[in-house]
ROBA-418787 format. One record per residue (C-alpha): residue number from 1; residue in three letters; chain; x, y, z. Coordinates in steps of 0.05 Angstrom, whole numbers. Example, Ala and Ser with C-alpha at 12.3 -4.5 7.8 and 13.67 -1.06 7.14 Angstrom:
BEGIN
{1; ALA; A; {246; -90; 156}} {2; SER; A; {273; -21; 143}} 
# end
This chain:
BEGIN
{1; MET; A; {-2877; -1197; 835}} {2; LEU; A; {-2864; -1231; 768}} {3; ALA; A; {-2812; -1179; 752}} {4; LYS; A; {-2776; -1192; 817}} {5; THR; A; {-2776; -1266; 805}} {6; GLU; A; {-2745; -1257; 736}} {7; GLU; A; {-2691; -1211; 765}} {8; ARG; A; {-2671; -1267; 813}} {9; LYS; A; {-2666; -1319; 757}} {10; PRO; A; {-2591; -1313; 743}} {11; GLN; A; {-2577; -1327; 817}} {12; LYS; A; {-2570; -1396; 846}} {13; GLY; A; {-2635; -1435; 854}} {14; GLY; A; {-2622; -1446; 928}} {15; GLY; A; {-2633; -1371; 943}} {16; LYS; A; {-2699; -1373; 906}} {17; LYS; A; {-2724; -1433; 945}} {18; ARG; A; {-2707; -1400; 1012}} {19; ARG; A; {-2750; -1340; 993}} {20; HIS; A; {-2810; -1385; 983}} {21; PRO; A; {-2815; -1430; 1044}} {22; GLY; A; {-2888; -1440; 1033}} {23; GLY; A; {-2880; -1472; 964}} {24; ASP; A; {-2873; -1548; 959}} {25; GLY; A; {-2844; -1549; 890}} {26; ASP; A; {-2910; -1571; 858}} {27; GLY; A; {-2940; -1503; 850}} {28; ASP; A; {-2991; -1509; 907}} {29; GLY; A; {-3015; -1444; 936}} {30; GLU; A; {-3011; -1373; 911}} {31; GLY; A; {-2936; -1366; 925}} {32; GLY; A; {-2922; -1431; 889}} {33; GLU; A; {-2963; -1409; 828}} {34; ARG; A; {-2926; -1343; 823}} {35; LYS; A; {-2860; -1380; 828}} {36; ARG; A; {-2881; -1429; 774}} {37; ARG; A; {-2903; -1375; 725}} {38; GLY; A; {-2838; -1337; 737}} {39; GLY; A; {-2799; -1401; 723}} {40; GLU; A; {-2835; -1413; 658}} {41; GLU; A; {-2826; -1343; 632}} {42; GLY; A; {-2753; -1343; 651}} {43; GLU; A; {-2734; -1409; 619}} {44; GLY; A; {-2694; -1375; 564}} {45; GLU; A; {-2652; -1336; 614}} {46; LYS; A; {-2641; -1399; 656}} {47; GLY; A; {-2603; -1431; 599}} {48; GLN; A; {-2550; -1376; 603}} {49; GLY; A; {-2544; -1382; 678}} {50; ASP; A; {-2536; -1458; 675}} {51; GLY; A; {-2474; -1465; 634}} {52; GLY; A; {-2510; -1449; 569}} {53; ARG; A; {-2549; -1514; 571}} {54; LYS; A; {-2612; -1514; 527}} {55; CYS; A; {-2678; -1520; 565}} {56; LEU; A; {-2750; -1530; 547}} {57; ASP; A; {-2788; -1468; 528}} {58; ALA; A; {-2845; -1444; 572}} {59; LEU; A; {-2899; -1468; 524}} {60; SER; A; {-2872; -1540; 525}} {61; VAL; A; {-2866; -1540; 601}} {62; GLY; A; {-2939; -1520; 606}} {63; TYR; A; {-2958; -1575; 557}} {64; PHE; A; {-2923; -1630; 597}} {65; ARG; A; {-2953; -1604; 661}} {66; ARG; A; {-3022; -1612; 630}} {67; VAL; A; {-3003; -1682; 606}} {68; GLY; A; {-2985; -1700; 678}} {69; GLU; A; {-3053; -1674; 702}} {70; ARG; A; {-3088; -1715; 649}} {71; LEU; A; {-3050; -1778; 670}} {72; SER; A; {-3075; -1768; 741}} {73; GLU; A; {-3147; -1770; 716}} {74; GLY; A; {-3140; -1840; 686}} {75; PHE; A; {-3172; -1868; 622}} {76; GLU; A; {-3239; -1900; 609}} {77; ASP; A; {-3212; -1954; 563}} {78; ASN; A; {-3147; -1981; 535}} {79; GLU; A; {-3158; -1951; 466}} {80; GLU; A; {-3162; -1880; 495}} {81; ARG; A; {-3098; -1893; 535}} {82; VAL; A; {-3059; -1919; 475}} {83; MET; A; {-3081; -1859; 432}} {84; PHE; A; {-3062; -1809; 487}} {85; VAL; A; {-2993; -1840; 498}} {86; GLU; A; {-2979; -1841; 423}} {87; ASN; A; {-2997; -1768; 416}} {88; VAL; A; {-2953; -1746; 474}} {89; LEU; A; {-2893; -1787; 450}} {90; THR; A; {-2901; -1754; 382}} {91; GLU; A; {-2890; -1687; 418}} {92; VAL; A; {-2830; -1716; 455}} {93; LYS; A; {-2797; -1741; 390}} {94; GLY; A; {-2739; -1699; 370}} {95; LYS; A; {-2729; -1667; 438}} {96; ALA; A; {-2729; -1727; 486}} {97; ILE; A; {-2664; -1704; 519}} {98; LEU; A; {-2692; -1635; 533}} {99; VAL; A; {-2756; -1664; 561}} {100; ALA; A; {-2720; -1715; 604}} {101; MET; A; {-2673; -1663; 634}} {102; ASP; A; {-2730; -1614; 650}} {103; ARG; A; {-2761; -1624; 718}} {104; THR; A; {-2834; -1623; 694}} {105; GLY; A; {-2818; -1663; 631}} {106; SER; A; {-2779; -1714; 672}} {107; ILE; A; {-2837; -1727; 720}} {108; THR; A; {-2886; -1734; 662}} {109; LEU; A; {-2841; -1782; 623}} {110; GLN; A; {-2830; -1826; 684}} {111; ARG; A; {-2905; -1834; 689}} {112; LEU; A; {-2915; -1843; 615}} {113; LEU; A; {-2863; -1897; 601}} {114; PRO; A; {-2898; -1953; 640}} {115; LEU; A; {-2960; -1941; 598}} {116; SER; A; {-2920; -1943; 533}} {117; SER; A; {-2910; -2003; 487}} {118; PRO; A; {-2841; -2037; 485}} {119; ASP; A; {-2827; -2006; 417}} {120; GLN; A; {-2844; -1937; 442}} {121; VAL; A; {-2798; -1945; 503}} {122; GLY; A; {-2743; -1969; 456}} {123; GLU; A; {-2751; -1907; 412}} {124; VAL; A; {-2746; -1861; 473}} {125; LEU; A; {-2684; -1897; 498}} {126; ALA; A; {-2652; -1894; 429}} {127; GLU; A; {-2663; -1819; 425}} {128; LEU; A; {-2637; -1808; 496}} {129; GLY; A; {-2572; -1843; 477}} {130; GLY; A; {-2562; -1803; 413}} {131; GLU; A; {-2537; -1833; 348}} {132; SER; A; {-2475; -1865; 379}} {133; GLY; A; {-2502; -1874; 450}} {134; SER; A; {-2454; -1821; 476}} {135; GLU; A; {-2510; -1779; 505}} {136; PHE; A; {-2530; -1833; 556}} {137; LYS; A; {-2477; -1811; 605}} {138; ALA; A; {-2499; -1738; 606}} {139; VAL; A; {-2573; -1756; 612}} {140; SER; A; {-2561; -1809; 665}} {141; CYS; A; {-2519; -1763; 708}} {142; ASP; A; {-2571; -1708; 705}} {143; ARG; A; {-2614; -1700; 767}} {144; CYS; A; {-2677; -1704; 725}} {145; GLY; A; {-2655; -1744; 665}} {146; GLY; A; {-2627; -1800; 709}} {147; HIS; A; {-2697; -1817; 734}} {148; VAL; A; {-2724; -1822; 663}} {149; VAL; A; {-2668; -1869; 642}} {150; GLU; A; {-2682; -1911; 705}} {151; SER; A; {-2757; -1914; 688}} {152; ALA; A; {-2742; -1935; 617}} {153; VAL; A; {-2694; -1989; 638}} {154; ARG; A; {-2746; -2016; 686}} {155; GLN; A; {-2789; -2031; 626}} {156; ILE; A; {-2737; -2078; 596}} {157; SER; A; {-2773; -2137; 627}} {158; ARG; A; {-2830; -2123; 578}} {159; LEU; A; {-2781; -2114; 520}} {160; THR; A; {-2758; -2185; 531}} {161; GLY; A; {-2828; -2212; 538}} {162; ALA; A; {-2821; -2228; 613}} {163; LYS; A; {-2876; -2215; 663}} {164; GLU; A; {-2869; -2150; 702}} {165; ARG; A; {-2884; -2183; 768}} {166; ASN; A; {-2850; -2241; 803}} {167; ILE; A; {-2792; -2243; 755}} {168; VAL; A; {-2743; -2298; 773}} {169; PRO; A; {-2674; -2287; 743}} {170; GLN; A; {-2651; -2348; 705}} {171; LEU; A; {-2578; -2369; 712}} {172; THR; A; {-2553; -2396; 645}} {173; ASP; A; {-2487; -2424; 621}} {174; PHE; A; {-2452; -2384; 568}} {175; ASP; A; {-2386; -2387; 530}} {176; ILE; A; {-2332; -2355; 573}} {177; PRO; A; {-2276; -2318; 537}} {178; THR; A; {-2211; -2357; 536}} {179; SER; A; {-2176; -2300; 571}} {180; PHE; A; {-2219; -2313; 633}} {181; TRP; A; {-2184; -2380; 646}} {182; TYR; A; {-2116; -2346; 645}} {183; GLU; A; {-2142; -2295; 695}} {184; LEU; A; {-2171; -2350; 738}} {185; LYS; A; {-2105; -2387; 737}} {186; SER; A; {-2069; -2323; 758}} {187; LEU; A; {-2119; -2310; 813}} {188; THR; A; {-2112; -2382; 837}} {189; GLU; A; {-2036; -2377; 841}} {190; THR; A; {-2041; -2311; 878}} {191; LEU; A; {-2089; -2338; 929}} {192; MET; A; {-2048; -2401; 940}} {193; ASP; A; {-1984; -2360; 947}} {194; ASN; A; {-2018; -2321; 1001}} {195; VAL; A; {-2059; -2378; 1029}} {196; ASN; A; {-2049; -2356; 1101}} {197; LEU; A; {-2086; -2292; 1086}} {198; SER; A; {-2136; -2326; 1040}} {199; VAL; A; {-2158; -2373; 1095}} {200; THR; A; {-2164; -2325; 1154}} {201; ASN; A; {-2186; -2259; 1121}} {202; ALA; A; {-2262; -2254; 1113}} {203; VAL; A; {-2259; -2219; 1045}} {204; ALA; A; {-2205; -2262; 1015}} {205; SER; A; {-2240; -2324; 1042}} {206; ALA; A; {-2303; -2304; 1005}} {207; VAL; A; {-2263; -2297; 941}} {208; PHE; A; {-2232; -2365; 952}} {209; GLN; A; {-2301; -2397; 963}} {210; THR; A; {-2328; -2367; 898}} {211; MET; A; {-2266; -2389; 860}} {212; LEU; A; {-2273; -2461; 886}} {213; THR; A; {-2346; -2462; 866}} {214; VAL; A; {-2329; -2439; 795}} {215; CYS; A; {-2273; -2490; 789}} {216; HIS; A; {-2319; -2545; 815}} {217; ARG; A; {-2367; -2533; 758}} {218; LYS; A; {-2319; -2517; 701}} {219; ARG; A; {-2250; -2543; 722}} {220; PRO; A; {-2263; -2603; 767}} {221; LYS; A; {-2190; -2628; 763}} {222; LEU; A; {-2164; -2560; 785}} {223; CYS; A; {-2216; -2558; 840}} {224; LYS; A; {-2191; -2625; 868}} {225; GLN; A; {-2120; -2600; 868}} {226; LEU; A; {-2139; -2536; 904}} {227; LEU; A; {-2181; -2573; 956}} {228; LYS; A; {-2123; -2619; 971}} {229; ARG; A; {-2072; -2563; 976}} {230; ILE; A; {-2116; -2521; 1021}} {231; THR; A; {-2131; -2580; 1066}} {232; GLU; A; {-2058; -2596; 1071}} {233; TYR; A; {-2042; -2525; 1091}} {234; LEU; A; {-2097; -2523; 1144}} {235; SER; A; {-2076; -2589; 1173}} {236; THR; A; {-2001; -2573; 1178}} {237; ARG; A; {-2004; -2509; 1218}} {238; SER; A; {-1975; -2510; 1288}} {239; ALA; A; {-2024; -2528; 1344}} {240; ALA; A; {-2023; -2559; 1413}} {241; PRO; A; {-1992; -2628; 1417}} {242; GLY; A; {-2041; -2683; 1399}} {243; VAL; A; {-2092; -2633; 1371}} {244; SER; A; {-2106; -2625; 1297}} {245; PRO; A; {-2095; -2553; 1274}} {246; LEU; A; {-2157; -2561; 1232}} {247; LEU; A; {-2199; -2557; 1296}} {248; VAL; A; {-2173; -2486; 1307}} {249; PHE; A; {-2193; -2464; 1238}} {250; LEU; A; {-2262; -2496; 1246}} {251; LYS; A; {-2276; -2448; 1304}} {252; ASP; A; {-2254; -2386; 1266}} {253; GLN; A; {-2309; -2344; 1233}} {254; ALA; A; {-2274; -2334; 1165}} {255; SER; A; {-2239; -2401; 1161}} {256; SER; A; {-2300; -2442; 1180}} {257; ARG; A; {-2339; -2414; 1121}} {258; LEU; A; {-2283; -2435; 1074}} {259; ILE; A; {-2281; -2504; 1106}} {260; GLU; A; {-2356; -2510; 1095}} {261; THR; A; {-2345; -2498; 1021}} {262; ILE; A; {-2288; -2548; 1020}} {263; ILE; A; {-2332; -2601; 1052}} {264; GLN; A; {-2389; -2588; 1004}} {265; LEU; A; {-2344; -2595; 943}} {266; SER; A; {-2300; -2652; 969}} {267; HIS; A; {-2299; -2722; 940}} {268; LYS; A; {-2306; -2785; 981}} {269; SER; A; {-2232; -2797; 996}} {270; LEU; A; {-2221; -2727; 1021}} {271; LEU; A; {-2282; -2730; 1066}} {272; CYS; A; {-2258; -2796; 1096}} {273; ASP; A; {-2188; -2766; 1106}} {274; LEU; A; {-2217; -2705; 1142}} {275; TYR; A; {-2257; -2749; 1189}} {276; LYS; A; {-2204; -2802; 1202}} {277; ASN; A; {-2144; -2756; 1213}} {278; HIS; A; {-2176; -2693; 1242}} {279; LEU; A; {-2248; -2699; 1266}} {280; LYS; A; {-2256; -2768; 1294}} {281; GLY; A; {-2278; -2765; 1367}} {282; GLN; A; {-2288; -2689; 1363}} {283; LEU; A; {-2356; -2685; 1329}} {284; VAL; A; {-2399; -2674; 1391}} {285; ASP; A; {-2352; -2620; 1418}} {286; LEU; A; {-2352; -2586; 1350}} {287; ALA; A; {-2428; -2592; 1344}} {288; LEU; A; {-2434; -2555; 1410}} {289; HIS; A; {-2389; -2498; 1387}} {290; PRO; A; {-2426; -2435; 1362}} {291; ILE; A; {-2385; -2431; 1298}} {292; ALA; A; {-2357; -2501; 1286}} {293; ASN; A; {-2427; -2533; 1286}} {294; PHE; A; {-2440; -2506; 1216}} {295; PRO; A; {-2383; -2544; 1182}} {296; ILE; A; {-2407; -2606; 1220}} {297; GLN; A; {-2476; -2597; 1188}} {298; ARG; A; {-2443; -2593; 1119}} {299; LEU; A; {-2402; -2656; 1134}} {300; THR; A; {-2464; -2694; 1156}} {301; ALA; A; {-2500; -2674; 1092}} {302; ALA; A; {-2441; -2690; 1046}} {303; SER; A; {-2430; -2759; 1077}} {304; ALA; A; {-2502; -2782; 1071}} {305; LYS; A; {-2488; -2821; 1007}} {306; TYR; A; {-2427; -2856; 1035}} {307; LYS; A; {-2415; -2908; 1089}} {308; LEU; A; {-2377; -2853; 1126}} {309; PHE; A; {-2445; -2828; 1149}} {310; LEU; A; {-2454; -2889; 1194}} {311; ARG; A; {-2391; -2870; 1233}} {312; LEU; A; {-2412; -2798; 1239}} {313; PHE; A; {-2481; -2818; 1263}} {314; ASP; A; {-2454; -2865; 1316}} {315; GLU; A; {-2412; -2809; 1344}} {316; LEU; A; {-2463; -2753; 1340}} {317; ILE; A; {-2521; -2794; 1369}} {318; GLN; A; {-2483; -2795; 1435}} {319; GLY; A; {-2492; -2721; 1444}} {320; VAL; A; {-2562; -2708; 1417}} {321; GLU; A; {-2590; -2682; 1484}} {322; ALA; A; {-2530; -2637; 1495}} {323; ILE; A; {-2536; -2609; 1424}} {324; LEU; A; {-2610; -2597; 1435}} {325; ALA; A; {-2595; -2561; 1500}} {326; ALA; A; {-2544; -2517; 1464}} {327; GLY; A; {-2597; -2497; 1414}} {328; HIS; A; {-2558; -2521; 1353}} {329; MET; A; {-2619; -2551; 1320}} {330; GLY; A; {-2588; -2547; 1251}} {331; VAL; A; {-2544; -2606; 1270}} {332; ILE; A; {-2603; -2648; 1292}} {333; VAL; A; {-2645; -2630; 1231}} {334; GLN; A; {-2587; -2646; 1184}} {335; LEU; A; {-2576; -2713; 1220}} {336; ALA; A; {-2650; -2730; 1208}} {337; GLU; A; {-2646; -2708; 1134}} {338; SER; A; {-2584; -2750; 1123}} {339; CYS; A; {-2618; -2810; 1155}} {340; ALA; A; {-2676; -2800; 1108}} {341; GLU; A; {-2630; -2794; 1047}} {342; SER; A; {-2587; -2853; 1065}} {343; GLY; A; {-2643; -2897; 1091}} {344; GLU; A; {-2599; -2916; 1150}} {345; LYS; A; {-2605; -2909; 1226}} {346; GLN; A; {-2676; -2882; 1222}} {347; GLU; A; {-2705; -2925; 1278}} {348; GLU; A; {-2646; -2909; 1323}} {349; LEU; A; {-2653; -2834; 1313}} {350; MET; A; {-2728; -2836; 1326}} {351; GLN; A; {-2718; -2874; 1391}} {352; CYS; A; {-2664; -2824; 1412}} {353; LEU; A; {-2710; -2765; 1399}} {354; LEU; A; {-2766; -2798; 1439}} {355; ASN; A; {-2718; -2805; 1497}} {356; ALA; A; {-2692; -2734; 1489}} {357; PHE; A; {-2762; -2705; 1491}} {358; HIS; A; {-2782; -2751; 1549}} {359; CYS; A; {-2839; -2785; 1512}} {360; ALA; A; {-2808; -2855; 1503}} {361; GLU; A; {-2834; -2884; 1569}} {362; PRO; A; {-2889; -2900; 1585}} {363; GLY; A; {-2913; -2920; 1515}} {364; SER; A; {-2976; -2879; 1523}} {365; ARG; A; {-2933; -2817; 1513}} {366; HIS; A; {-2915; -2835; 1442}} {367; VAL; A; {-2978; -2801; 1415}} {368; SER; A; {-2951; -2735; 1442}} {369; CYS; A; {-2888; -2736; 1401}} {370; LEU; A; {-2912; -2692; 1343}} {371; PRO; A; {-2929; -2629; 1383}} {372; LEU; A; {-2865; -2639; 1425}} {373; PHE; A; {-2820; -2644; 1363}} {374; MET; A; {-2854; -2584; 1329}} {375; SER; A; {-2847; -2541; 1391}} {376; LEU; A; {-2779; -2569; 1412}} {377; LEU; A; {-2805; -2575; 1484}} {378; THR; A; {-2799; -2635; 1530}} {379; TYR; A; {-2861; -2671; 1554}} {380; GLU; A; {-2860; -2640; 1623}} {381; VAL; A; {-2851; -2569; 1596}} {382; TYR; A; {-2904; -2576; 1542}} {383; TYR; A; {-2957; -2607; 1588}} {384; HIS; A; {-2936; -2567; 1649}} {385; SER; A; {-2924; -2632; 1687}} {386; ASP; A; {-2875; -2638; 1745}} {387; THR; A; {-2878; -2713; 1747}} {388; ALA; A; {-2840; -2759; 1701}} {389; GLU; A; {-2892; -2813; 1708}} {390; GLY; A; {-2962; -2824; 1684}} {391; GLY; A; {-2996; -2822; 1616}} {392; THR; A; {-3016; -2766; 1570}} {393; GLN; A; {-3038; -2703; 1607}} {394; THR; A; {-3101; -2663; 1594}} {395; GLU; A; {-3103; -2635; 1523}} {396; VAL; A; {-3062; -2573; 1512}} {397; PRO; A; {-3079; -2529; 1452}} {398; LEU; A; {-3026; -2529; 1399}} {399; THR; A; {-2992; -2461; 1403}} {400; SER; A; {-2917; -2460; 1395}} {401; ILE; A; {-2891; -2487; 1328}} {402; CYS; A; {-2820; -2466; 1312}} {403; TYR; A; {-2781; -2466; 1247}} {404; HIS; A; {-2730; -2519; 1265}} {405; GLY; A; {-2784; -2563; 1297}} {406; SER; A; {-2821; -2560; 1231}} {407; ARG; A; {-2758; -2578; 1192}} {408; LEU; A; {-2745; -2636; 1239}} {409; VAL; A; {-2814; -2666; 1229}} {410; GLN; A; {-2811; -2656; 1154}} {411; ALA; A; {-2746; -2696; 1154}} {412; LEU; A; {-2776; -2751; 1198}} {413; ALA; A; {-2836; -2754; 1151}} {414; LYS; A; {-2789; -2781; 1097}} {415; PHE; A; {-2771; -2841; 1141}} {416; LYS; A; {-2794; -2911; 1121}} {417; GLU; A; {-2832; -2918; 1187}} {418; ARG; A; {-2877; -2859; 1202}} {419; SER; A; {-2931; -2892; 1243}} {420; LEU; A; {-2913; -2855; 1307}} {421; LEU; A; {-2919; -2787; 1274}} {422; LEU; A; {-2985; -2805; 1239}} {423; SER; A; {-3015; -2834; 1303}} {424; SER; A; {-2996; -2770; 1339}} {425; LEU; A; {-3026; -2728; 1283}} {426; ARG; A; {-3092; -2765; 1288}} {427; THR; A; {-3097; -2748; 1363}} {428; LEU; A; {-3096; -2673; 1349}} {429; THR; A; {-3164; -2638; 1355}} {430; PRO; A; {-3196; -2607; 1293}} {431; ALA; A; {-3178; -2538; 1322}} {432; ASP; A; {-3105; -2559; 1329}} {433; LEU; A; {-3105; -2585; 1257}} {434; LEU; A; {-3132; -2518; 1233}} {435; THR; A; {-3078; -2483; 1273}} {436; LEU; A; {-3026; -2528; 1241}} {437; ALA; A; {-3052; -2515; 1171}} {438; SER; A; {-3052; -2439; 1181}} {439; ASP; A; {-2983; -2434; 1213}} {440; PRO; A; {-2923; -2413; 1170}} {441; ALA; A; {-2881; -2471; 1198}} {442; GLY; A; {-2937; -2520; 1215}} {443; SER; A; {-2970; -2519; 1147}} {444; HIS; A; {-2908; -2553; 1116}} {445; VAL; A; {-2913; -2608; 1169}} {446; LEU; A; {-2986; -2623; 1156}} {447; GLN; A; {-2975; -2623; 1081}} {448; ALA; A; {-2915; -2670; 1086}} {449; LEU; A; {-2951; -2720; 1131}} {450; ILE; A; {-3017; -2722; 1094}} {451; THR; A; {-2988; -2726; 1024}} {452; THR; A; {-2939; -2782; 1040}} {453; CYS; A; {-2986; -2829; 1078}} {454; SER; A; {-3030; -2884; 1048}} {455; ASP; A; {-3101; -2871; 1024}} {456; LYS; A; {-3128; -2906; 1087}} {457; GLY; A; {-3084; -2865; 1133}} {458; ARG; A; {-3101; -2801; 1095}} {459; GLY; A; {-3175; -2817; 1103}} {460; LYS; A; {-3169; -2820; 1179}} {461; ILE; A; {-3136; -2752; 1181}} {462; LEU; A; {-3186; -2721; 1133}} {463; LYS; A; {-3241; -2747; 1177}} {464; ARG; A; {-3212; -2705; 1234}} {465; LEU; A; {-3209; -2644; 1188}} {466; GLU; A; {-3283; -2646; 1170}} {467; GLY; A; {-3315; -2580; 1188}} {468; GLN; A; {-3249; -2542; 1179}} {469; TYR; A; {-3244; -2540; 1103}} {470; VAL; A; {-3279; -2473; 1093}} {471; GLN; A; {-3233; -2438; 1143}} {472; MET; A; {-3173; -2472; 1111}} {473; ALA; A; {-3194; -2448; 1042}} {474; CYS; A; {-3200; -2376; 1068}} {475; SER; A; {-3129; -2378; 1098}} {476; ARG; A; {-3068; -2358; 1058}} {477; LEU; A; {-3028; -2419; 1082}} {478; GLY; A; {-3087; -2465; 1095}} {479; SER; A; {-3111; -2458; 1023}} {480; ARG; A; {-3044; -2483; 998}} {481; VAL; A; {-3047; -2543; 1045}} {482; LEU; A; {-3118; -2557; 1022}} {483; GLU; A; {-3095; -2557; 949}} {484; ALA; A; {-3038; -2605; 966}} {485; ILE; A; {-3087; -2651; 1002}} {486; TRP; A; {-3134; -2648; 942}} {487; ASN; A; {-3078; -2666; 893}} {488; SER; A; {-3062; -2729; 932}} {489; ALA; A; {-3133; -2748; 952}} {490; SER; A; {-3176; -2803; 922}} {491; VAL; A; {-3241; -2786; 885}} {492; ASN; A; {-3283; -2804; 946}} {493; HIS; A; {-3242; -2759; 991}} {494; ARG; A; {-3247; -2702; 939}} {495; GLN; A; {-3322; -2711; 937}} {496; SER; A; {-3327; -2704; 1013}} {497; ILE; A; {-3284; -2641; 1013}} {498; ALA; A; {-3324; -2611; 955}} {499; GLN; A; {-3391; -2627; 989}} {500; GLU; A; {-3370; -2587; 1050}} {501; LEU; A; {-3342; -2528; 1011}} {502; VAL; A; {-3402; -2516; 965}} {503; GLY; A; {-3445; -2502; 1025}} {504; SER; A; {-3407; -2436; 1034}} {505; GLU; A; {-3406; -2415; 961}} {506; SER; A; {-3415; -2340; 971}} {507; GLN; A; {-3361; -2337; 1024}} {508; LEU; A; {-3311; -2376; 983}} {509; ARG; A; {-3322; -2339; 918}} {510; SER; A; {-3313; -2272; 951}} {511; ASP; A; {-3250; -2290; 991}} {512; GLN; A; {-3182; -2271; 961}} {513; PHE; A; {-3153; -2341; 975}} {514; ALA; A; {-3214; -2386; 973}} {515; ARG; A; {-3236; -2362; 904}} {516; HIS; A; {-3174; -2397; 875}} {517; VAL; A; {-3193; -2460; 912}} {518; TRP; A; {-3263; -2455; 883}} {519; ALA; A; {-3236; -2450; 813}} {520; LYS; A; {-3183; -2504; 819}} {521; PHE; A; {-3231; -2554; 850}} {522; ALA; A; {-3282; -2539; 794}} {523; LEU; A; {-3336; -2532; 847}} {524; SER; A; {-3385; -2498; 800}} {525; HIS; A; {-3383; -2562; 758}} {526; PHE; A; {-3393; -2602; 822}} {527; ILE; A; {-3458; -2564; 836}} {528; HIS; A; {-3488; -2562; 766}} {529; ARG; A; {-3455; -2620; 728}} {530; ARG; A; {-3439; -2672; 780}} {531; SER; A; {-3430; -2731; 733}} {532; HIS; A; {-3383; -2693; 688}} {533; TRP; A; {-3343; -2670; 748}} {534; GLN; A; {-3339; -2742; 772}} {535; GLU; A; {-3312; -2765; 705}} {536; ILE; A; {-3258; -2711; 704}} {537; GLN; A; {-3236; -2727; 775}} {538; THR; A; {-3234; -2802; 761}} {539; GLY; A; {-3192; -2790; 699}} {540; GLU; A; {-3143; -2747; 738}} {541; SER; A; {-3138; -2798; 793}} {542; LYS; A; {-3121; -2854; 744}} {543; LYS; A; {-3070; -2810; 709}} {544; ARG; A; {-3037; -2792; 776}} {545; LYS; A; {-3034; -2865; 797}} {546; LEU; A; {-3003; -2884; 730}} {547; PHE; A; {-2948; -2833; 735}} {548; SER; A; {-2936; -2852; 808}} {549; ASP; A; {-2926; -2924; 788}} {550; ILE; A; {-2877; -2904; 733}} {551; LEU; A; {-2837; -2860; 780}} {552; GLU; A; {-2833; -2914; 833}} 
# end
């Protein structure tokens, strides 16, 4: 059988594989073993049938196969692993290219490189590239060698001293070659000469947006000129009599994205011009449009620091219920965030939302506002009530918390007057508060409200949370909320939380989330060295208050 295998060697590999359907390529089974032995013994002949390329000899292939088996067994300690890797790489030295381009050698190297030191990985890469680096192309394009190069490159994070996990790429400024600015100027002129295509074509529009962003950071004067020229073009196209052509572009998929970028990068005078000459009286209709509502969100955000926002608000507030009905919650959320940023129109927006969610009258319904805002449901729908009269209905468990509802409440939590939200929060049952803390959207709401209220108000909410701290600590999201509460809590509140948690020590210390809470709250100190724990907490509280006063 071995002789027959060797006779087939000069033929294409595909024929050989079809004759061994039972083999999986790893040498499992009797047929696979015969195939493997034949492959090893025929390595020399294979080189002649593969364009004369040099291949590993059978002895080396067997060695790297045994290395792979040893890697699968694992190592008892780090010292044994280091010694093993060093010995294997010594065998690789001088023939790294041959090993990488061999199937068995490639698989073994891919498993070995993550265990190697940065210097060892660098040596392997240097050898794979050859003296001048010219060999990289051949190795990288090889079906086996390419995987080795990829594995080695993946270790670069360790070469630069970065952590292997959770790597966040850092954007940094660097010196751009002078030639780039000439190319940018050429690109700018080309896009402006073909502005009709640049505005309406999705691909060209994306290029235009990127170019504007670059100019805004590095060539602000050029950016202003471009913004003005593009706006002039958009506003001078033919349209129906009495209708600004800009309104047509706002409703186009490609053009609207470009206009969003223009609005985000525009200065005050251009924003005022856009509103006064093109958008005035049209904001609600645009906010109801499936595409045009996004530029309106950008305009609302960009105008927050100018008096222009007051005029936008007065217009948009007239259509809040219609915008809610259309499901364009981004407009409402941005309106609330701009009110929080500007410090204007907050009371008016809150009253409008109470009316829109049918909890303004009678006054007893005010305490229901928080679950209604978070679920984006009206009072009648949430409480399954057919009547528009009467007080608060029977308690309904908190179930539906949506993303935009959470965003809305987080924006409202930044308002100067938050008493309605906090009063509503205090009426929630402990079970509802736990649901809120453990929900992906709701946890941000609870954290925002608790961490921004006064110590007295926080104490009332924490009183409602008593009995829920252990379950919060054992929740992925709840544990984060609990840590945020702890960071803003007074020493007395921390002591109450710690007292409840230490009663479930074994459960907390064995839980994947709660064990971090146990460590961060120094609960072992709380049990065994209470006075020392008290001193540490008091010191942290004073330091936090000092920095808070400085920041204010």
